DSSP file (Angstrom, degrees, kcal/mol; ACC not computed):
  #  RESIDUE AA STRUCTURE BP1 BP2  ACC     N-H-->O    O-->H-N    N-H-->O    O-->H-N    TCO  KAPPA ALPHA  PHI   PSI    X-CA   Y-CA   Z-CA
    1    1 A M              0   0    0      0, 0.0    32,-3.1     0, 0.0     2,-0.5   0.000 360.0 360.0 360.0 122.3   80.4  126.4   38.0
    2    2 A I  E     -a   33   0A   0     30,-0.2     2,-0.4    32,-0.1    32,-0.2  -0.885 360.0-175.8-103.1 124.4   81.0  122.8   36.3
    3    3 A L  E     -a   34   0A   0     30,-2.9    32,-2.1    -2,-0.5     2,-0.5  -0.962  14.2-164.1-115.4 133.7   84.3  122.2   34.7
    4    4 A D  E    S-a   35   0A   0     -2,-0.4    32,-0.2    30,-0.2    30,-0.1  -0.950  77.1 -29.9-121.4 115.1   85.5  119.3   32.7
    5    5 A E  S >  S-     0   0    0     30,-3.3     3,-0.8    -2,-0.5    -1,-0.1   0.912  75.3-176.5  47.2  55.8   89.3  119.1   32.2
    6    6 A P  T 3  S+     0   0    0      0, 0.0    -1,-0.1     0, 0.0    30,-0.1   0.684  74.3  26.4 -57.1 -28.4   89.7  122.8   32.2
    7    7 A T  T >  S+     0   0    0      3,-0.1     3,-2.4    31,-0.0     8,-0.1   0.455  80.2 139.1-120.3  -2.9   93.4  123.0   31.4
    8    8 A T  T <  S+     0   0    0     -3,-0.8     3,-0.1     1,-0.3    28,-0.0  -0.169  80.5  11.3 -43.8 130.1   94.1  119.8   29.4
    9    9 A G  T 3  S+     0   0    0      1,-0.3    -1,-0.3     0, 0.0     2,-0.2   0.429  97.3 130.1  80.6   3.6   96.4  120.6   26.6
   10   10 A L    <   -     0   0    0     -3,-2.4    -1,-0.3     1,-0.1    -3,-0.1  -0.569  61.0-112.1 -88.2 153.9   97.4  124.1   27.7
   11   11 A D     >  -     0   0    0     -2,-0.2     4,-2.7     1,-0.1     5,-0.2  -0.366  39.4 -99.7 -76.7 165.2  100.9  125.4   28.0
   12   12 A P  H  > S+     0   0    0      0, 0.0     4,-2.1     0, 0.0     5,-0.2   0.850 121.2  51.6 -55.1 -38.6  102.2  126.2   31.6
   13   13 A Q  H  > S+     0   0    0      2,-0.2     4,-1.8     1,-0.2     5,-0.1   0.950 112.9  42.6 -69.3 -46.6  101.6  129.9   31.3
   14   14 A A  H  > S+     0   0    0      1,-0.2     4,-2.4     2,-0.2     5,-0.2   0.904 113.7  54.2 -69.2 -41.0   97.9  129.6   30.2
   15   15 A R  H  X S+     0   0    0     -4,-2.7     4,-2.1     2,-0.2    -1,-0.2   0.927 110.4  44.3 -55.3 -48.7   97.3  126.8   32.7
   16   16 A H  H  X S+     0   0    0     -4,-2.1     4,-2.8     2,-0.2    -1,-0.2   0.856 112.5  53.5 -67.4 -37.0   98.5  128.9   35.7
   17   17 A L  H  X S+     0   0    0     -4,-1.8     4,-2.0     2,-0.2    -1,-0.2   0.900 109.7  46.8 -69.8 -39.3   96.6  131.9   34.4
   18   18 A I  H  X S+     0   0    0     -4,-2.4     4,-2.0     2,-0.2    -2,-0.2   0.880 112.9  51.4 -68.0 -37.4   93.3  129.7   34.3
   19   19 A W  H  X S+     0   0    0     -4,-2.1     4,-2.4    -5,-0.2     5,-0.2   0.922 107.8  52.2 -68.1 -41.4   94.1  128.4   37.9
   20   20 A Q  H  X S+     0   0    0     -4,-2.8     4,-2.6     1,-0.2     3,-0.3   0.982 110.6  47.0 -51.9 -58.1   94.5  131.9   39.1
   21   21 A G  H  X S+     0   0    0     -4,-2.0     4,-2.0     1,-0.3    -1,-0.2   0.883 112.8  49.8 -54.3 -42.8   91.1  132.9   37.7
   22   22 A L  H  X S+     0   0    0     -4,-2.0     4,-2.0     1,-0.2    -1,-0.3   0.840 110.5  48.8 -72.5 -33.2   89.5  129.8   39.2
   23   23 A R  H  X S+     0   0    0     -4,-2.4     4,-2.3    -3,-0.3    -1,-0.2   0.874 108.3  55.1 -64.6 -38.4   91.0  130.5   42.6
   24   24 A R  H  X S+     0   0    0     -4,-2.6     4,-0.6    -5,-0.2    -2,-0.2   0.889 109.0  47.5 -61.6 -43.2   89.8  134.1   42.3
   25   25 A L  H ><>S+     0   0    0     -4,-2.0     5,-2.0     2,-0.2     3,-1.4   0.945 112.3  49.9 -60.8 -52.7   86.2  132.7   41.7
   26   26 A M  H ><5S+     0   0    0     -4,-2.0     3,-1.6     1,-0.3    -2,-0.2   0.843 104.5  55.9 -50.9 -42.9   86.6  130.4   44.6
   27   27 A G  H 3<5S+     0   0    0     -4,-2.3    -1,-0.3     1,-0.3    -2,-0.2   0.647 103.9  58.3 -72.8 -15.7   87.7  133.2   46.8
   28   28 A Q  T <<5S-     0   0    0     -3,-1.4    -1,-0.3    -4,-0.6    -2,-0.2   0.336 127.1 -98.0 -91.3   6.8   84.4  135.0   45.8
   29   29 A G  T < 5S+     0   0    0     -3,-1.6    -3,-0.2     1,-0.3     2,-0.2   0.545  75.2 145.1  92.3   6.2   82.4  132.3   47.1
   30   30 A K      < -     0   0    0     -5,-2.0     2,-0.4    -6,-0.1    -1,-0.3  -0.513  42.9-133.3 -82.6 147.6   81.7  130.4   44.0
   31   31 A T        -     0   0    0     -2,-0.2     2,-0.4     2,-0.0    -1,-0.0  -0.900  18.0-158.0-104.9 136.1   81.6  126.6   44.1
   32   32 A L        -     0   0    0     -2,-0.4     2,-0.6   -30,-0.0   -30,-0.2  -0.920  12.1-163.3-113.6 131.3   83.4  124.6   41.4
   33   33 A L  E     -a    2   0A   0    -32,-3.1   -30,-2.9    -2,-0.4     2,-0.5  -0.969  22.6-173.8-107.8 116.9   82.7  121.0   40.3
   34   34 A L  E     -a    3   0A   0     -2,-0.6     2,-0.4   -32,-0.2   -30,-0.2  -0.954  17.0-166.6-122.9 124.5   85.8  120.0   38.5
   35   35 A T  E     +a    4   0A   0    -32,-2.1   -30,-3.3    -2,-0.5     2,-0.3  -0.943  30.5 153.0-105.2 129.2   86.2  116.7   36.6
   36   36 A T        -     0   0    0     -2,-0.4    -2,-0.0   -32,-0.2   -32,-0.0  -0.984  49.4-160.7-158.5 146.2   90.0  116.0   35.8
   37   37 A H  S    S+     0   0    0     -2,-0.3     2,-1.0     1,-0.0     3,-0.1   0.429  78.1  95.3 -95.3  -8.5   92.6  113.4   35.1
   38   38 A F     >  -     0   0    0      1,-0.2     4,-1.6     2,-0.1     3,-0.2  -0.740  58.2-169.8 -91.6 100.3   95.3  115.9   35.8
   39   39 A M  H  > S+     0   0    0     -2,-1.0     4,-2.9     1,-0.2    -1,-0.2   0.801  81.8  60.9 -70.0 -26.1   96.0  115.2   39.5
   40   40 A E  H  > S+     0   0    0      1,-0.2     4,-2.2     2,-0.2    -1,-0.2   0.923 104.8  49.2 -63.9 -40.9   98.2  118.3   39.9
   41   41 A E  H  > S+     0   0    0     -3,-0.2     4,-2.0     2,-0.2     5,-0.3   0.941 111.6  47.5 -62.9 -45.9   95.2  120.4   39.0
   42   42 A A  H  X S+     0   0    0     -4,-1.6     4,-2.7     1,-0.2    -2,-0.2   0.936 111.7  52.4 -59.1 -47.7   92.9  118.6   41.5
   43   43 A E  H  < S+     0   0    0     -4,-2.9    -1,-0.2     1,-0.2    -2,-0.2   0.809 115.3  39.3 -54.4 -37.5   95.5  119.0   44.1
   44   44 A R  H  < S+     0   0    0     -4,-2.2    -1,-0.2    -5,-0.1    -2,-0.2   0.761 126.6  30.6 -78.2 -31.3   95.9  122.6   43.6
   45   45 A L  H  < S+     0   0    0     -4,-2.0     2,-0.3    -5,-0.2    -2,-0.2   0.743  99.0  83.9-101.6 -34.2   92.3  123.6   43.1
   46   46 A C     <  -     0   0    0     -4,-2.7     3,-0.1    -5,-0.3   -13,-0.0  -0.617  41.3-172.8 -98.1 133.2   90.1  121.1   45.1
   47   47 A D  S    S+     0   0    0     -2,-0.3     2,-0.4     1,-0.3    -1,-0.2   0.850  87.8  26.9 -77.2 -40.7   89.1  121.3   48.8
   48   48 A D  S    S-     0   0    0     14,-0.2     2,-0.4    15,-0.1    -1,-0.3  -0.990  74.0-165.9-135.4 136.4   87.4  117.8   48.5
   49   49 A I  E     -B   61   0B   0     12,-2.4    12,-1.8    -2,-0.4     2,-0.5  -0.968  11.2-163.0-131.8 133.8   88.3  115.1   46.1
   50   50 A S  E     -B   60   0B   0     -2,-0.4     2,-0.6    10,-0.2    10,-0.2  -0.959  13.6-150.9-113.8 121.2   86.6  111.9   45.1
   51   51 A V  E     -B   59   0B   0      8,-2.7     7,-3.2    -2,-0.5     8,-1.0  -0.853  17.0-159.1 -94.8 126.1   88.7  109.3   43.3
   52   52 A I  E     +B   57   0B   0     -2,-0.6     2,-0.3     5,-0.2     5,-0.2  -0.865  14.8 176.0-102.6 129.1   86.4  107.3   41.0
   53   53 A D  E >  S-B   56   0B   0      3,-2.5     3,-1.2    -2,-0.4    -2,-0.0  -0.969  73.4 -10.7-138.2 121.7   87.5  103.8   39.7
   54   54 A H  T 3  S-     0   0    0     -2,-0.3     3,-0.1     1,-0.3    -1,-0.1   0.879 131.5 -52.9  57.0  41.6   85.1  101.7   37.5
   55   55 A G  T 3  S+     0   0    0      1,-0.2     2,-0.4    -3,-0.0    -1,-0.3   0.492 118.4 108.4  81.3  -1.0   82.2  104.1   38.2
   56   56 A R  E <  S-B   53   0B   0     -3,-1.2    -3,-2.5     0, 0.0     2,-0.5  -0.928  73.3-122.2-120.0 136.1   82.7  103.9   42.0
   57   57 A V  E     +B   52   0B   0     -2,-0.4    -5,-0.2    -5,-0.2     3,-0.1  -0.657  31.9 176.9 -75.7 121.8   84.0  106.4   44.5
   58   58 A I  E     +     0   0B   0     -7,-3.2     2,-0.3    -2,-0.5    -1,-0.2   0.701  65.5   3.0-102.4 -27.9   87.0  104.5   46.2
   59   59 A V  E     -B   51   0B   0     -8,-1.0    -8,-2.7     2,-0.0    -1,-0.4  -0.987  62.7-172.2-152.1 157.4   88.2  107.3   48.5
   60   60 A Q  E     +B   50   0B   0     -2,-0.3     2,-0.3   -10,-0.2   -10,-0.2  -0.991  33.0  90.6-146.1 149.1   87.1  110.9   49.3
   61   61 A G  E    S-B   49   0B   0    -12,-1.8   -12,-2.4    -2,-0.3    -2,-0.0  -0.885  73.8 -43.4 156.0-179.0   88.7  113.7   51.3
   62   62 A G     >  -     0   0    0     -2,-0.3     4,-2.8   -14,-0.2     5,-0.3  -0.428  56.1-110.5 -69.1 150.1   91.1  116.7   51.0
   63   63 A P  H  > S+     0   0    0      0, 0.0     4,-2.3     0, 0.0     5,-0.2   0.913 117.8  43.2 -47.0 -52.1   94.3  116.4   48.9
   64   64 A R  H  > S+     0   0    0      1,-0.2     4,-2.0     2,-0.2     5,-0.2   0.891 115.1  51.5 -65.0 -36.2   96.7  116.5   51.8
   65   65 A E  H  > S+     0   0    0      2,-0.2     4,-1.6     1,-0.2    -1,-0.2   0.855 110.7  46.8 -64.7 -37.5   94.5  114.2   53.8
   66   66 A L  H  X S+     0   0    0     -4,-2.8     4,-1.4     2,-0.2    -1,-0.2   0.859 112.9  49.9 -68.3 -40.3   94.4  111.6   51.0
   67   67 A I  H  X S+     0   0    0     -4,-2.3     4,-1.2    -5,-0.3    -2,-0.2   0.864 112.5  47.0 -69.2 -38.5   98.1  111.8   50.4
   68   68 A K  H  < S+     0   0    0     -4,-2.0    -1,-0.2     1,-0.2    -2,-0.2   0.871 115.0  45.8 -66.4 -43.7   98.8  111.3   54.1
   69   69 A A  H  < S+     0   0    0     -4,-1.6    -2,-0.2    -5,-0.2    -1,-0.2   0.730 122.8  29.9 -79.3 -24.7   96.4  108.5   54.5
   70   70 A H  H  < S+     0   0    0     -4,-1.4     2,-0.3     1,-0.2    -2,-0.2   0.487 113.6  37.0-122.8  -6.7   97.4  106.4   51.4
   71   71 A I  S  < S-     0   0    0     -4,-1.2    -1,-0.2    -5,-0.2    69,-0.1  -0.997  78.7 -98.1-151.0 152.8  101.0  106.9   50.6
   72   72 A E        -     0   0    0     -2,-0.3    37,-0.1     1,-0.1    36,-0.1  -0.335  41.5-117.8 -67.2 157.9  104.4  107.4   52.0
   73   73 A P  S    S+     0   0    0      0, 0.0    62,-3.5     0, 0.0     2,-0.4   0.751  90.1  49.6 -71.3 -24.2  105.5  111.1   52.1
   74   74 A H  E     -CD 108 134C   0     34,-1.5    34,-2.5    60,-0.3     2,-0.4  -0.890  58.7-166.3-123.2 146.5  108.5  110.9   49.8
   75   75 A V  E     -CD 107 133C   0     58,-3.0    58,-3.3    -2,-0.4     2,-0.5  -0.994   2.8-167.2-131.1 135.0  109.1  109.4   46.4
   76   76 A V  E     -CD 106 132C   0     30,-2.5    30,-2.7    -2,-0.4     2,-0.5  -0.981  11.2-158.9-114.0 118.4  112.6  108.7   44.8
   77   77 A E  E     -CD 105 131C   0     54,-3.2    54,-1.9    -2,-0.5     2,-0.4  -0.848  11.9-170.1 -93.3 128.5  112.2  108.0   41.1
   78   78 A I  E     +CD 104 130C   0     26,-2.5    26,-3.2    -2,-0.5     2,-0.3  -0.980  12.4 162.5-129.1 124.8  115.4  106.0   39.8
   79   79 A Y  E     +CD 103 129C   0     50,-2.0    50,-2.4    -2,-0.4     2,-0.2  -0.971  16.2  78.3-142.1 159.5  116.0  105.4   36.2
   80   80 A G  E >  S- D   0 128C   0     22,-0.7     3,-2.0    -2,-0.3    48,-0.2  -0.634  81.8 -52.2 128.5 172.5  118.8  104.4   33.9
   81   81 A E  T 3  S+     0   0    0     46,-0.6     3,-0.5     1,-0.3    46,-0.2   0.750 125.2  50.5 -53.6 -39.5  121.0  101.6   32.6
   82   82 A G  T 3> S+     0   0    0     44,-0.7     4,-1.9    45,-0.6    -1,-0.3   0.176  76.8 108.9 -86.7  16.2  122.1  100.2   35.9
   83   83 A L  H <> S+     0   0    0     -3,-2.0     4,-3.1    44,-0.2    -1,-0.2   0.867  70.7  56.4 -63.6 -40.4  118.6  100.0   37.4
   84   84 A A  H  > S+     0   0    0     -3,-0.5     4,-1.1     1,-0.2    -1,-0.2   0.881 110.1  45.5 -62.4 -40.0  118.3   96.2   37.3
   85   85 A E  H  4 S+     0   0    0      2,-0.2     4,-0.5     1,-0.2     3,-0.4   0.933 116.7  44.7 -58.6 -49.1  121.5   95.7   39.5
   86   86 A W  H >X S+     0   0    0     -4,-1.9     3,-1.4     1,-0.2     4,-1.1   0.898 104.7  65.7 -65.3 -39.8  120.4   98.5   41.9
   87   87 A Q  H 3X S+     0   0    0     -4,-3.1     4,-0.6     1,-0.3     3,-0.4   0.828  88.9  64.0 -48.1 -44.9  116.9   97.2   42.1
   88   88 A A  H 3< S+     0   0    0     -4,-1.1    -1,-0.3    -3,-0.4     3,-0.2   0.848 113.9  33.5 -58.1 -35.2  117.9   93.9   43.7
   89   89 A C  H X> S+     0   0    0     -3,-1.4     3,-1.7    -4,-0.5     4,-0.7   0.542  93.7  94.4 -93.5  -9.4  119.1   95.9   46.8
   90   90 A A  H >X S+     0   0    0     -4,-1.1     4,-3.0    -3,-0.4     3,-0.7   0.828  70.6  66.6 -59.1 -27.2  116.6   98.7   46.8
   91   91 A S  H 3< S+     0   0    0     -4,-0.6    -1,-0.3     1,-0.2    -2,-0.1   0.777  92.9  64.8 -71.0 -16.8  114.1   97.2   49.1
   92   92 A V  H <4 S+     0   0    0     -3,-1.7    -1,-0.2     1,-0.1    -2,-0.2   0.891 118.2  22.3 -55.3 -47.1  116.7   97.6   51.8
   93   93 A W  H << S+     0   0    0     -4,-0.7     2,-0.3    -3,-0.7    21,-0.3   0.593 115.7  71.8-103.4 -14.9  116.7  101.3   51.6
   94   94 A C     <  -     0   0    0     -4,-3.0     3,-0.2     1,-0.2    14,-0.1  -0.721  68.5-145.9 -96.9 154.2  113.3  102.0   50.1
   95   95 A G  S    S-     0   0    0     12,-0.5     2,-0.4     1,-0.4    13,-0.2   0.953  84.9  -2.5 -77.6 -73.7  110.1  101.4   52.0
   96   96 A R  E    S-E  107   0C   0     11,-2.4    11,-3.6     2,-0.0     2,-0.4  -0.944  73.7-157.9-122.7 143.5  107.9  100.2   49.1
   97   97 A C  E     -E  106   0C   0     -2,-0.4     2,-0.4     9,-0.2     9,-0.2  -0.968  10.5-177.8-128.4 135.7  109.0   99.9   45.5
   98   98 A E  E     -E  105   0C   0      7,-2.5     7,-3.2    -2,-0.4     2,-0.5  -0.991  13.4-151.5-127.7 134.8  107.2   99.8   42.2
   99   99 A Q  E     +E  104   0C   0     -2,-0.4     2,-0.4     5,-0.2     5,-0.2  -0.924  15.7 175.1-108.2 136.2  108.7   99.4   38.7
  100  100 A A  E >   -E  103   0C   0      3,-2.9     3,-2.2    -2,-0.5     2,-0.1  -0.970  64.1 -50.4-131.4 121.3  106.9  100.9   35.8
  101  101 A G  T 3  S-     0   0    0     -2,-0.4     0, 0.0     1,-0.3     0, 0.0  -0.312 123.2 -15.3  52.4-121.9  108.8  100.7   32.5
  102  102 A E  T 3  S+     0   0    0     -3,-0.1   -22,-0.7    -2,-0.1     2,-0.4   0.221 121.5  86.5 -99.0  15.2  112.3  101.8   33.0
  103  103 A T  E <   -CE  79 100C   0     -3,-2.2    -3,-2.9   -24,-0.1     2,-0.5  -0.930  58.9-154.2-121.6 139.4  111.6  103.6   36.3
  104  104 A L  E     -CE  78  99C   0    -26,-3.2   -26,-2.5    -2,-0.4     2,-0.6  -0.952  12.2-153.3-110.8 130.6  111.7  102.3   39.8
  105  105 A F  E     -CE  77  98C   0     -7,-3.2    -7,-2.5    -2,-0.5     2,-0.6  -0.884   7.2-166.6 -97.4 114.5  109.5  104.3   42.3
  106  106 A C  E     -CE  76  97C   0    -30,-2.7   -30,-2.5    -2,-0.6     2,-0.6  -0.922   3.8-164.2-106.2 115.2  110.8  104.1   45.9
  107  107 A Y  E     +CE  75  96C   0    -11,-3.6   -11,-2.4    -2,-0.6   -12,-0.5  -0.869  26.3 157.2-101.3 127.4  108.1  105.3   48.3
  108  108 A T  E     -C   74   0C   0    -34,-2.5   -34,-1.5    -2,-0.6   -14,-0.1  -0.979  55.6-141.1-150.9 152.0  109.6  106.0   51.7
  109  109 A E  S    S+     0   0    0     -2,-0.3    -1,-0.1     1,-0.2   -34,-0.1   0.746 106.2  44.8 -79.1 -24.6  109.5  107.8   55.0
  110  110 A A    >>  +     0   0    0    -17,-0.2     3,-1.3     1,-0.1     4,-1.0  -0.664  59.5 165.4-125.2  72.4  113.2  108.3   54.9
  111  111 A P  H 3> S+     0   0    0      0, 0.0     4,-3.0     0, 0.0     5,-0.3   0.837  71.8  71.3 -62.1 -31.6  114.4  109.5   51.4
  112  112 A E  H 3> S+     0   0    0      1,-0.2     4,-2.7     2,-0.2     5,-0.2   0.864  95.8  54.2 -55.0 -34.3  117.9  110.6   52.7
  113  113 A K  H <> S+     0   0    0     -3,-1.3     4,-2.2     2,-0.2    -1,-0.2   0.926 112.2  42.2 -71.5 -42.4  118.7  106.9   53.1
  114  114 A V  H  X S+     0   0    0     -4,-1.0     4,-1.8   -21,-0.3    -2,-0.2   0.911 116.6  47.4 -68.2 -39.7  117.9  106.1   49.4
  115  115 A V  H  X S+     0   0    0     -4,-3.0     4,-2.6     2,-0.2     5,-0.2   0.937 112.1  50.2 -65.2 -49.3  119.6  109.2   48.1
  116  116 A K  H  X S+     0   0    0     -4,-2.7     4,-2.7    -5,-0.3     5,-0.2   0.927 113.1  47.7 -55.6 -48.3  122.8  108.5   50.3
  117  117 A E  H  X S+     0   0    0     -4,-2.2     4,-1.6     2,-0.2    -1,-0.2   0.870 112.8  47.9 -61.2 -39.0  122.9  104.9   48.9
  118  118 A L  H  < S+     0   0    0     -4,-1.8     5,-0.5     2,-0.2    -1,-0.2   0.930 114.4  44.7 -71.3 -44.5  122.4  106.0   45.4
  119  119 A E  H >< S+     0   0    0     -4,-2.6     3,-1.4     1,-0.2    -2,-0.2   0.882 111.8  54.3 -66.6 -41.2  125.2  108.7   45.8
  120  120 A A  H 3< S+     0   0    0     -4,-2.7    -1,-0.2     1,-0.3    -2,-0.2   0.831 101.6  58.1 -64.7 -32.9  127.5  106.3   47.5
  121  121 A N  T 3< S-     0   0    0     -4,-1.6     5,-0.3    -5,-0.2    -1,-0.3   0.282 116.7-112.5 -87.6  18.1  127.2  103.8   44.7
  122  122 A N    X>  -     0   0    0     -3,-1.4     4,-2.1     3,-0.1     3,-0.8   0.987  29.5-153.8  60.6  72.2  128.5  106.4   42.2
  123  123 A L  H 3>>S+     0   0    0     -5,-0.5     5,-2.5     1,-0.3     4,-1.2   0.831  87.1  54.0 -45.6 -44.3  125.4  107.0   40.1
  124  124 A K  H 345S+     0   0    0      2,-0.2    -1,-0.3     1,-0.2     3,-0.2   0.876 106.9  50.2 -66.5 -35.1  127.2  108.0   37.0
  125  125 A T  H <45S+     0   0    0     -3,-0.8    -1,-0.2     1,-0.2    -2,-0.2   0.932 115.5  44.3 -59.9 -47.2  129.3  104.9   36.8
  126  126 A A  H  <5S-     0   0    0     -4,-2.1   -44,-0.7    -5,-0.3    -1,-0.2   0.611 112.8-123.2 -73.1 -12.8  126.2  102.8   37.3
  127  127 A G  T  <5 +     0   0    0     -4,-1.2   -46,-0.6     1,-0.3   -45,-0.6   0.882  63.1 139.5  66.7  43.3  124.3  105.0   34.7
  128  128 A L  E   < -D   80   0C   0     -5,-2.5     2,-0.3   -48,-0.2    -1,-0.3  -0.864  31.0-175.5-115.4 152.6  121.6  105.9   37.1
  129  129 A R  E     -D   79   0C   0    -50,-2.4   -50,-2.0    -2,-0.3     2,-0.3  -0.895   9.2-165.2-132.0 163.8  119.7  109.1   37.7
  130  130 A Y  E     -D   78   0C   0     -2,-0.3     2,-0.4   -52,-0.2   -52,-0.2  -0.978  16.0-151.7-150.3 160.4  117.1  110.0   40.3
  131  131 A L  E     -D   77   0C   0    -54,-1.9   -54,-3.2    -2,-0.3     2,-0.5  -0.973  11.8-158.8-138.4 117.4  114.5  112.5   41.2
  132  132 A H  E     +D   76   0C   0     -2,-0.4   -56,-0.2   -56,-0.2    -2,-0.0  -0.835  28.6 150.9 -89.9 125.8  113.5  113.1   44.8
  133  133 A R  E     -D   75   0C   0    -58,-3.3   -58,-3.0    -2,-0.5     2,-0.2  -0.945  46.7 -94.5-147.3 168.9  110.1  114.7   45.2
  134  134 A P  E     -D   74   0C   0      0, 0.0   -60,-0.3     0, 0.0   -62,-0.0  -0.595  52.2 -94.2 -81.4 151.5  107.3  114.8   47.8
  135  135 A A        -     0   0    0    -62,-3.5     2,-0.2    -2,-0.2   -68,-0.1  -0.277  49.3-170.0 -59.5 148.5  104.4  112.4   47.3
  136  136 A N     >  -     0   0    0     -3,-0.1     4,-1.3   -69,-0.1     5,-0.1  -0.723  39.5 -91.9-134.4-174.5  101.5  113.8   45.4
  137  137 A L  H  > S+     0   0    0     -2,-0.2     4,-2.5     1,-0.2     5,-0.1   0.762 120.3  62.3 -72.6 -19.3   97.9  112.9   44.5
  138  138 A E  H  > S+     0   0    0      2,-0.2     4,-2.8     1,-0.2     5,-0.3   0.926 101.9  53.5 -68.0 -45.3   99.0  111.2   41.3
  139  139 A D  H  > S+     0   0    0      1,-0.2     4,-2.0     2,-0.2    -2,-0.2   0.929 110.8  45.5 -55.6 -44.8  100.9  108.7   43.5
  140  140 A V  H  X S+     0   0    0     -4,-1.3     4,-2.2     2,-0.2    -2,-0.2   0.917 110.5  54.1 -63.6 -45.8   97.7  108.0   45.5
  141  141 A F  H  X S+     0   0    0     -4,-2.5     4,-2.6     1,-0.2     5,-0.4   0.953 113.0  42.5 -58.7 -54.4   95.6  107.7   42.3
  142  142 A L  H  X S+     0   0    0     -4,-2.8     4,-1.4     1,-0.2    -1,-0.2   0.826 113.6  51.0 -69.0 -29.9   98.0  105.1   40.9
  143  143 A K  H  < S+     0   0    0     -4,-2.0    -1,-0.2    -5,-0.3    -2,-0.2   0.863 116.4  41.3 -70.6 -30.2   98.4  103.2   44.1
  144  144 A L  H  < S+     0   0    0     -4,-2.2    -2,-0.2    -5,-0.2    -3,-0.2   0.841 130.5  24.2 -83.1 -30.5   94.7  103.0   44.5
  145  145 A T  H  < S-     0   0    0     -4,-2.6    -3,-0.2    -5,-0.2    -2,-0.2   0.582 108.8-116.8-116.1  -8.7   93.7  102.2   40.8
  146  146 A G     <  -     0   0    0     -4,-1.4    -1,-0.2    -5,-0.4    -2,-0.1  -0.071  16.9 -97.5  96.7 166.6   96.9  100.6   39.4
  147  147 A R  S    S+     0   0    0     -4,-0.1    -1,-0.1     2,-0.1     2,-0.1   0.653  88.5 100.8 -94.1 -16.6   99.3  101.7   36.8
  148  148 A D  S    S-     0   0    0     -6,-0.1     2,-0.3     1,-0.1     0, 0.0  -0.356  74.7-119.7 -66.3 141.1   97.9   99.4   34.0
  149  149 A L        -     0   0    0     -2,-0.1     2,-0.3     2,-0.0    -1,-0.1  -0.629  34.8-166.1 -81.8 144.3   95.6  100.9   31.3
  150  150 A R              0   0    0     -2,-0.3    -1,-0.0     1,-0.0     0, 0.0  -0.859 360.0 360.0-130.5 163.5   92.2   99.3   31.2
  151  151 A D              0   0    0     -2,-0.3    -2,-0.0     0, 0.0    -1,-0.0   0.510 360.0 360.0 -71.3 360.0   89.3   99.2   28.9
């Protein structure tokens, strides 16, 4: 079965229902060829993924394998009014940092250090908020292809 962007634009309930149906087909031995820009969908449904950039396969493998090979295991996203001041010191606690718009992405092996430092610096006073999450396939895609839009 060939699917192109099967759940783009669907609400969460419909998306999960479609994913359940696709997993059921896979469980029956059906092969799915899926094209998607929705990395969560690829991560949840695919056994083997090819990341294509400028018409060329740049990496291929299983979702967990690609994440482990290409990105730090944790991400702390930091945003808010006090970001500029905090960012000057961030590299001390973060492994690798990337700023995209108003958000600083800290990719790290040790998120507890980053979170502890954020909490110690009184987030509310500094106007900062954060989200700690595991790294995912979207992080890999952005690292390998860049964050900028291209023609």
